[in-house]
BAMI-979922 format. One line per field, with one value per atom (N, C-alpha, C): x, y, z; atom name; residue number from 0. Coordinates in steps of 0.2 Angstrom, whole numbers, plus 5000, padded with zeros to 4 digits. Example, Ala and Ser with C-alpha at 12.3 -4.5 7.8 and 13.67 -1.06 7.14 Angstrom:
2
xx [5066  5062  5066  5064  5068  5064]
yy [4972  4978  4984  4989  4995  5000]
zz [5039  5039  5039  5035  5036  5039]
site [N  CA  C  N  CA  C]
pos [0  0  0  1  1  1]
END
This chain:
149
xx [5049  5055  5053  5056  5054  5059  5057  5061  5062  5068  5069  5072  5070  5072  5078  5083  5088  5088  5082  5080  5074  5073  5067  5062  5056  5050  5048  5043  5041  5037  5038  5036  5028  5025  5017  5014  5017  5014  5017  5015  5017  5015  5009  5006  5010  5011  5015  5022  5025  5032  5032  5028  5028  5027  5022  5021  5027  5031  5037  5043  5043  5049  5047  5041  5040  5035  5034  5029  5031  5027  5029  5036  5039  5046  5045  5050  5050  5048  5045  5042  5046  5053  5058  5059  5057  5058  5052  5046  5040  5040  5044  5044  5048  5052  5056  5052  5053  5050  5052  5047  5049  5048  5046  5046  5052  5057  5063  5069  5074  5079  5077  5080  5078  5079  5076  5076  5080  5086  5090  5088  5089  5087  5091  5088  5092  5090  5094  5092  5096  5093  5096  5097  5103  5104  5107  5105  5108  5114  5120  5126  5128  5126  5128  5124  5128  5125  5125  5128  5129  5123  5122  5117  5121  5120  5123  5118  5119  5114  5118  5115  5117  5113  5116  5112  5115  5111  5114  5114  5121  5122  5127  5125  5130  5130  5136  5138  5138  5138  5138  5145  5148  5155  5154  5155  5154  5158  5164  5169  5166  5163  5161  5154  5150  5142  5138  5141  5137  5140  5135  5136  5133  5136  5133  5134  5128  5128  5124  5125  5120  5117  5111  5107  5101  5101  5095  5093  5098  5096  5094  5096  5095  5101  5102  5107  5104  5108  5105  5111  5108  5113  5110  5113  5110  5116  5114  5119  5115  5119  5116  5120  5115  5118  5118  5124  5125  5124  5121  5121  5127  5132  5138  5137  5132  5130  5126  5124  5121  5125  5123  5127  5123  5127  5124  5125  5128  5129  5123  5118  5111  5111  5117  5117  5113  5113  5110  5114  5112  5116  5113  5106  5103  5101  5099  5097  5091  5091  5085  5081  5085  5082  5085  5081  5083  5079  5082  5079  5083  5089  5093  5090  5089  5087  5093  5092  5098  5094  5099  5096  5098  5095  5096  5093  5096  5092  5094  5089  5090  5087  5090  5088  5089  5085  5086  5083  5087  5086  5086  5081  5081  5086  5090  5095  5093  5095  5094  5097  5094  5096  5104  5106  5113  5119  5117  5122  5124  5130  5133  5137  5139  5142  5149  5152  5158  5157  5151  5150  5148  5149  5147  5153  5153  5159  5155  5158  5155  5161  5159  5163  5159  5163  5159  5163  5159  5163  5157  5159  5155  5148  5148  5141  5137  5139  5135  5139  5135  5138  5135  5140  5139  5141  5136  5137  5136  5141  5140  5139  5134  5132  5134  5140  5142  5138  5135  5132  5124  5122  5115  5110  5111  5107  5109  5114  5117  5111  5110  5105  5098  5096  5089  5085  5088  5084  5080  5074  5070  5074  5074  5077  5071  5071  5066  5068  5063  5064  5061  5064  5061  5056  5051  5046  5046  5047  5048  5041  5040  5034  5036]
yy [5061  5061  5058  5060  5057  5052  5047  5042  5044  5043  5044  5037  5034  5028  5030  5025  5027  5023  5021  5019  5021  5022  5025  5020  5023  5019  5020  5016  5018  5025  5028  5035  5035  5030  5030  5029  5027  5026  5032  5038  5044  5044  5042  5042  5038  5032  5027  5029  5032  5035  5040  5045  5050  5047  5043  5039  5036  5032  5029  5033  5039  5044  5048  5051  5056  5053  5047  5044  5044  5041  5040  5037  5038  5036  5028  5025  5018  5018  5012  5012  5013  5012  5013  5021  5025  5032  5035  5032  5035  5037  5033  5035  5040  5043  5048  5055  5060  5066  5070  5073  5077  5085  5086  5093  5096  5092  5094  5094  5098  5098  5101  5098  5101  5095  5096  5091  5094  5093  5096  5094  5099  5098  5093  5088  5083  5082  5079  5078  5071  5067  5061  5062  5062  5063  5057  5055  5049  5051  5048  5049  5043  5041  5035  5029  5024  5019  5021  5027  5029  5033  5033  5038  5043  5049  5054  5057  5057  5060  5066  5071  5078  5080  5082  5084  5091  5096  5103  5103  5104  5104  5110  5116  5122  5123  5124  5126  5119  5113  5107  5105  5103  5100  5092  5090  5084  5078  5080  5076  5073  5078  5076  5075  5078  5078  5074  5071  5068  5060  5056  5049  5047  5043  5040  5033  5029  5022  5019  5012  5008  5003  5004  5000  4997  4990  4986  4988  4989  4991  4998  5002  5009  5013  5019  5024  5028  5029  5033  5039  5045  5051  5054  5054  5057  5061  5065  5069  5075  5080  5086  5092  5097  5104  5108  5109  5112  5120  5123  5130  5132  5135  5138  5144  5147  5153  5151  5144  5142  5142  5145  5145  5142  5138  5135  5139  5145  5149  5153  5153  5156  5164  5166  5173  5174  5169  5170  5174  5173  5177  5183  5184  5190  5191  5185  5185  5190  5193  5197  5194  5189  5186  5179  5174  5167  5163  5162  5158  5152  5151  5145  5140  5134  5128  5124  5122  5118  5112  5107  5100  5094  5089  5082  5082  5078  5077  5070  5067  5060  5060  5058  5057  5049  5046  5039  5038  5034  5033  5025  5022  5015  5014  5008  5006  5000  4999  4993  4987  4981  4975  4974  4975  4973  4978  4984  4988  4987  4987  4986  4992  4992  4998  5000  4994  4995  5000  5000  5004  5012  5014  5020  5024  5031  5035  5042  5046  5052  5057  5063  5069  5075  5080  5087  5092  5097  5103  5109  5114  5120  5119  5116  5115  5110  5106  5100  5094  5089  5082  5078  5075  5072  5064  5060  5053  5050  5046  5043  5035  5033  5026  5022  5019  5016  5010  5010  5005  5004  5010  5010  5008  5011  5010  5004  5001  4995  4990  4987  4982  4984  4990  4992  4993  4991  4991  4985  4985  4979  4975  4968  4963  4959  4958  4953  4946  4942  4935  4931  4927  4923  4918  4917  4912  4906  4901  4895  4891  4887  4883  4875]
zz [5018  5013  5007  5002  4995  4993  4989  4986  4978  4976  4969  4966  4962  4959  4954  4953  4949  4942  4940  4934  4931  4925  4922  4921  4921  4919  4912  4909  4902  4902  4897  4896  4896  4894  4893  4900  4905  4912  4917  4915  4918  4926  4927  4934  4938  4936  4940  4941  4936  4936  4941  4942  4947  4954  4954  4961  4963  4959  4961  4963  4959  4960  4966  4967  4972  4977  4977  4982  4989  4993  5000  5001  5007  5008  5010  5011  5013  5020  5022  5029  5034  5033  5039  5040  5034  5035  5038  5038  5040  5048  5052  5059  5061  5056  5057  5057  5061  5061  5055  5051  5046  5047  5053  5055  5058  5060  5062  5057  5057  5052  5046  5040  5034  5029  5023  5018  5012  5011  5006  4999  4994  4987  4984  4980  4977  4969  4965  4958  4957  4952  4949  4942  4939  4932  4929  4923  4920  4916  4917  4913  4910  4904  4901  4905  4907  4912  4919  4921  4928  4930  4936  4939  4943  4943  4947  4952  4958  4963  4966  4965  4968  4973  4979  4985  4987  4987  4989  4997  4999  5006  5008  5006  5008  5015  5017  5024  5029  5026  5030  5030  5035  5036  5034  5028  5025  5029  5030  5034  5040  5044  5051  5051  5047  5048  5043  5038  5033  5032  5031  5030  5023  5019  5013  5014  5014  5015  5010  5009  5006  5011  5012  5017  5014  5014  5011  5004  5000  4993  4992  4997  4996  4997  4993  4994  5000  5005  5011  5012  5012  5013  5019  5025  5031  5035  5039  5043  5046  5048  5051  5049  5048  5047  5054  5056  5063  5062  5067  5068  5071  5068  5071  5075  5075  5080  5086  5086  5092  5098  5104  5110  5116  5120  5125  5132  5131  5137  5140  5136  5138  5135  5133  5130  5124  5120  5113  5108  5102  5097  5095  5096  5094  5086  5083  5076  5075  5070  5068  5062  5059  5053  5053  5052  5051  5046  5040  5035  5033  5036  5035  5040  5038  5042  5044  5050  5053  5056  5057  5060  5056  5058  5055  5048  5043  5037  5035  5031  5028  5021  5016  5010  5008  5005  5003  4996  4992  4985  4984  4980  4979  4973  4975  4970  4966  4960  4956  4960  4959  4963  4962  4956  4954  4957  4959  4962  4969  4970  4977  4979  4985  4988  4984  4981  4977  4971  4969  4963  4964  4970  4972  4975  4972  4974  4976  4981  4983  4983  4981  4982  4984  4986  4988  4986  4982  4980  4979  4981  4981  4984  4989  4993  4990  4985  4982  4983  4986  4987  4981  4977  4971  4972  4971  4972  4965  4963  4956  4958  4955  4955  4948  4948  4942  4940  4934  4931  4933  4936  4938  4933  4927  4921  4917  4918  4914  4914  4908  4908  4909  4909  4911  4905  4899  4893  4892  4889  4888  4883  4884  4880  4877  4871  4868  4868  4871  4872  4866  4863  4857  4860  4856  4858  4854  4857  4853  4853  4848  4847  4848]
site [N  CA  C  N  CA  C  N  CA  C  N  CA  C  N  CA  C  N  CA  C  N  CA  C  N  CA  C  N  CA  C  N  CA  C  N  CA  C  N  CA  C  N  CA  C  N  CA  C  N  CA  C  N  CA  C  N  CA  C  N  CA  C  N  CA  C  N  CA  C  N  CA  C  N  CA  C  N  CA  C  N  CA  C  N  CA  C  N  CA  C  N  CA  C  N  CA  C  N  CA  C  N  CA  C  N  CA  C  N  CA  C  N  CA  C  N  CA  C  N  CA  C  N  CA  C  N  CA  C  N  CA  C  N  CA  C  N  CA  C  N  CA  C  N  CA  C  N  CA  C  N  CA  C  N  CA  C  N  CA  C  N  CA  C  N  CA  C  N  CA  C  N  CA  C  N  CA  C  N  CA  C  N  CA  C  N  CA  C  N  CA  C  N  CA  C  N  CA  C  N  CA  C  N  CA  C  N  CA  C  N  CA  C  N  CA  C  N  CA  C  N  CA  C  N  CA  C  N  CA  C  N  CA  C  N  CA  C  N  CA  C  N  CA  C  N  CA  C  N  CA  C  N  CA  C  N  CA  C  N  CA  C  N  CA  C  N  CA  C  N  CA  C  N  CA  C  N  CA  C  N  CA  C  N  CA  C  N  CA  C  N  CA  C  N  CA  C  N  CA  C  N  CA  C  N  CA  C  N  CA  C  N  CA  C  N  CA  C  N  CA  C  N  CA  C  N  CA  C  N  CA  C  N  CA  C  N  CA  C  N  CA  C  N  CA  C  N  CA  C  N  CA  C  N  CA  C  N  CA  C  N  CA  C  N  CA  C  N  CA  C  N  CA  C  N  CA  C  N  CA  C  N  CA  C  N  CA  C  N  CA  C  N  CA  C  N  CA  C  N  CA  C  N  CA  C  N  CA  C  N  CA  C  N  CA  C  N  CA  C  N  CA  C  N  CA  C  N  CA  C  N  CA  C  N  CA  C  N  CA  C  N  CA  C  N  CA  C  N  CA  C  N  CA  C  N  CA  C  N  CA  C  N  CA  C  N  CA  C  N  CA  C  N  CA  C  N  CA  C  N  CA  C  N  CA  C  N  CA  C  N  CA  C  N  CA  C  N  CA  C  N  CA  C  N  CA  C  N  CA  C  N  CA  C  N  CA  C  N  CA  C]
pos [0  0  0  1  1  1  2  2  2  3  3  3  4  4  4  5  5  5  6  6  6  7  7  7  8  8  8  9  9  9  10  10  10  11  11  11  12  12  12  13  13  13  14  14  14  15  15  15  16  16  16  17  17  17  18  18  18  19  19  19  20  20  20  21  21  21  22  22  22  23  23  23  24  24  24  25  25  25  26  26  26  27  27  27  28  28  28  29  29  29  30  30  30  31  31  31  32  32  32  33  33  33  34  34  34  35  35  35  36  36  36  37  37  37  38  38  38  39  39  39  40  40  40  41  41  41  42  42  42  43  43  43  44  44  44  45  45  45  46  46  46  47  47  47  48  48  48  49  49  49  50  50  50  51  51  51  52  52  52  53  53  53  54  54  54  55  55  55  56  56  56  57  57  57  58  58  58  59  59  59  60  60  60  61  61  61  62  62  62  63  63  63  64  64  64  65  65  65  66  66  66  67  67  67  68  68  68  69  69  69  70  70  70  71  71  71  72  72  72  73  73  73  74  74  74  75  75  75  76  76  76  77  77  77  78  78  78  79  79  79  80  80  80  81  81  81  82  82  82  83  83  83  84  84  84  85  85  85  86  86  86  87  87  87  88  88  88  89  89  89  90  90  90  91  91  91  92  92  92  93  93  93  94  94  94  95  95  95  96  96  96  97  97  97  98  98  98  99  99  99  100  100  100  101  101  101  102  102  102  103  103  103  104  104  104  105  105  105  106  106  106  107  107  107  108  108  108  109  109  109  110  110  110  111  111  111  112  112  112  113  113  113  114  114  114  115  115  115  116  116  116  117  117  117  118  118  118  119  119  119  120  120  120  121  121  121  122  122  122  123  123  123  124  124  124  125  125  125  126  126  126  127  127  127  128  128  128  129  129  129  130  130  130  131  131  131  132  132  132  133  133  133  134  134  134  135  135  135  136  136  136  137  137  137  138  138  138  139  139  139  140  140  140  141  141  141  142  142  142  143  143  143  144  144  144  145  145  145  146  146  146  147  147  147  148  148  148]
END
């Protein structure tokens, strides 16, 4: 699983920026299997001082099957995409083609230290979960400190 930071790095350190944004997941995510379920597409967009995290979840019942949490400084979105055609009676559905992935998913994003759960709102529309992190970029600009003699 990939991590996406909610603040930007200096443009001149592109390699570090790419490693930080798309590098290995947090150690707590390493033990989770990546071959089961699916990894929904996500994007992080800057909107003024806010960060907007959009996760594609078409066909997912977000009221029953999706959780949005803040856990140890991370925004965690996890849940399950259930197969509505799966049957336990043994007769099977008789699919001839299956390209849709079902199962558990988990995405996590590092939050700035000053962001709390009170600054986060979530909504779902047209298959996209939108999470707004208010003030994620506030105070992220470099501030010059005067040197005294």
